[in-house]
C-alpha angles and dihedrals in degrees: 000000000000092000090052092048090052094048089050092050090048092051090049092052093049089048090051092049091050093048089052094048089047092051093046091047093048092048092050093048098049101034098084091052099029091112117060117242111278114250121254108237117197101182130235092012120044148352116220105200090191095233098091093279122109124175136177116273092240106043097192116099118268115275115266130203124182118260104273120242114178140127090295108040141010121207143177139181118244138177115235112212109240133186089224125092091269137042123241125247120213141170113222119204124199127181111253114259099012117199112260113248094008119122118213132191123278122229119191107197134195124199126222132240105128087271090291108077139019136081137205088228096061116103098248096052097035091051092048097051091043087055090047093050093047099044098035095041098229139131102250123196116190115202128220095208125184117282137199137286088033092048136017133206129321093035095083090052091049091049091052091049088050092052090048092052092046092055094045092052092065117105132172088281126063119253135185108300093007124139114226094217090059093043097049103035105024119103101213091194091063106051116157128184124201144152144164129251106331088007090059087053089053094047091049092052091045089054091049093052089047089056093050103061147015096285133119122319124244124203101195144005123216119193118185111193089328119214104240127149138178141179095246120059123243131207113289093016112124123245093235095059094107089062092049121115087233088058098043097046094056095080090058098047089045098033096146094044125108123230100033110227088356093065111122094246090061104028110042090195100039123119111297093012113143112263110268088224086077092062100142100225137071100227138032137197120192117188121192135181120227097226100047130110090220091054095096092055093047094052090042090051089054093047092048090050093049092051092045128090093255108134097212132095120263128200130185126199125180125200105216118225094004133127135225115305089354087162091069099039094042104036095165099043117118091237089061091052091051090049091056090047090051091049089048092053090047096052098039099043119092 
């Protein structure tokens, strides 16, 4: 009996020691990684949870306002047939009371948002493009191109090309997938492309692609505070640019691209970028804002184009004292009115 008791006590002691060692070992093994990796937040664009999941910073759907129809403009939402695995949504704007039989310029427009956020159906963008259509007397088509994290580059650029080809395919007669506003009122000999911020980047790359092949012809390119970057700072570019959300989000958007911010999509003059002399339009308007971290690149872009062998006419306008995409955030500001007036002069001049 005594021997059995001693054996049991010995077993219990060993068991207790094993438990203590096990607890100590487990604690020492998991303590360095007990807390999950802290998410990377790139406000206002994305959250990287560092486990293979990336979401938008704001998880709610983009704001949506109905297509405006009033005394100045009429508009509607359409779907553009695309050869990709999805169709493109767009909002088309036509000046109210268009003149029968008269063709007007077509403006294909791309919104901003660092390829992550934004929509042509939000109040700011819809209101702005509606004003442009009414006051500039153009048929404007705002494209809802593919965004990250659902899509990565080159999807936005492919969407832009699909939109341009769709517009150019219209004739005086209706065809499959055509829109009768575009067919009846659009002057296909005066197609303009434009955009603000990331949309300006899309518009530039669209014009480059148009100039490299036998695709549709573009008359003019309008870049409002375009989203361009590069690894080497240029004049007027702030020192803090590498810590900017605009800089940090590009590796996500263009995750499979080579060259980082010097990739040809983001840096028009980076290694391997197509020659700017192949810009597929005959005139250019660059609009910058004085208080904007992207200002330096916009001015630099204009100056490089002017010095290049491109045969077109380039113009540059700067909004003094204004911040990035002020024309969206301050729709009734006099500077916004001036921007639309300048765009109108650009489109409607010979």
